[in-house]
C-alpha positions as CSV (number, residue, x, y, z in Angstrom):
1,M,63.5,98.0,381.1
2,A,65.6,100.2,378.9
3,T,68.9,101.6,380.0
4,E,69.1,105.2,381.0
5,K,71.3,105.8,377.9
6,R,68.6,104.4,375.6
7,Q,65.9,106.5,377.3
8,L,67.9,109.6,376.7
9,Q,68.6,108.7,373.1
10,I,64.9,108.1,372.3
11,A,63.9,111.2,374.3
12,D,66.3,113.3,372.3
13,A,65.1,112.0,369.0
14,I,61.5,112.5,369.9
15,Q,62.3,116.1,371.1
16,K,63.7,116.8,367.7
17,K,60.7,115.3,365.8
18,A,58.2,117.0,368.1
19,G,60.0,120.4,367.8
20,T,59.8,120.2,364.0
21,F,56.2,119.0,364.1
22,F,55.0,121.7,366.5
23,S,56.8,124.4,364.5
24,E,54.8,123.3,361.5
25,E,51.5,122.8,363.3
26,S,51.5,125.8,365.7
27,P,48.3,127.8,365.7
28,A,48.6,131.2,364.0
29,G,50.0,133.9,366.2
30,S,51.8,131.5,368.6
31,L,55.1,129.8,368.9
32,A,55.3,126.3,370.5
33,T,58.8,125.1,371.6
34,V,59.5,121.7,372.9
35,T,61.6,122.3,376.0
36,D,62.0,118.7,377.3
37,V,61.0,115.1,376.7
38,K,61.2,112.4,379.4
39,M,60.7,108.8,378.7
40,S,59.2,106.2,381.1
41,P,61.7,103.5,382.1
42,D,59.8,100.9,380.0
43,L,59.7,103.3,377.0
44,N,55.9,103.1,376.8
45,Y,55.3,106.8,377.5
46,A,57.0,110.0,376.4
47,D,56.2,113.1,378.4
48,I,56.6,116.2,376.2
49,Y,57.0,119.6,377.7
50,I,56.2,122.6,375.6
51,S,56.5,126.3,376.1
52,I,54.2,128.6,374.2
53,L,54.6,132.3,373.4
54,P,52.9,134.6,373.8
55,A,51.6,133.3,377.1
56,N,48.1,134.7,376.6
57,K,47.5,132.2,373.8
58,S,48.8,129.2,375.7
59,E,45.5,127.7,376.5
60,Q,44.3,127.8,372.9
61,A,47.7,126.5,371.6
62,M,47.7,123.6,374.2
63,E,44.3,122.5,373.0
64,S,45.5,122.6,369.4
65,A,48.6,120.7,370.4
66,E,46.7,118.0,372.3
67,K,44.5,117.4,369.2
68,S,47.5,117.0,367.0
69,L,49.2,114.3,369.2
70,P,48.0,111.4,367.1
71,G,49.6,112.9,364.0
72,L,52.9,113.4,365.9
73,R,52.8,109.8,367.2
74,R,52.2,108.6,363.6
75,R,55.1,110.6,362.4
76,I,57.4,109.3,365.1
77,G,56.3,105.7,364.2
78,D,57.0,106.4,360.5
79,Q,60.4,108.0,361.0
80,M,62.0,106.2,363.9
81,N,63.0,102.5,364.1
82,L,61.2,101.6,367.3
83,R,59.6,98.3,368.2
84,Y,56.8,100.2,370.0
85,V,55.8,103.8,369.5
86,P,55.4,105.4,372.9
87,K,52.1,107.0,374.0
88,L,52.6,110.8,374.1
89,R,51.6,113.0,377.0
90,L,51.8,116.7,376.7
91,Y,52.5,119.2,379.5
92,Y,52.7,123.0,379.5
93,D,56.1,124.2,380.6
94,D,55.8,127.5,382.5
95,R,59.4,127.8,383.5
96,A,59.9,130.7,381.1
97,E,57.0,132.6,382.7
98,A,58.3,131.9,386.2
99,K,61.8,133.1,385.2
100,E,60.2,136.3,383.8
101,R,58.2,136.9,387.0
102,V,61.4,136.4,389.2
103,E,63.3,138.8,387.0
104,E,60.5,141.4,387.3
105,V,60.5,141.1,391.1
106,L,64.3,141.4,391.2
107,D,64.2,144.5,389.0
108,D,61.6,146.0,391.3
109,V,63.7,145.3,394.4
110,L,66.9,146.6,392.8
111,D,65.2,149.8,391.6
């Protein structure tokens, strides 16, 4: 098992690599941002959370991002000095949308 510090270091490095990768590989008309990466304690899995704008293109962009995961894993393996390249799991991060909905409700209440 890796220490928590090592998990955070690897997660941070993967977040940077994934952010660059998805900025290059985003489908036309959408913007994919890596919001968080969480590593499993054994470093075998990296859970990547991405936010996609505009939200109405999120389904199409997630499908495209899922298809590009093998390329991202290959890039991580090439650029990082890891004994084992973690398997990547992709999740849609809807926190930005939830925040926007809360702000709309608060604006309605305050007006």
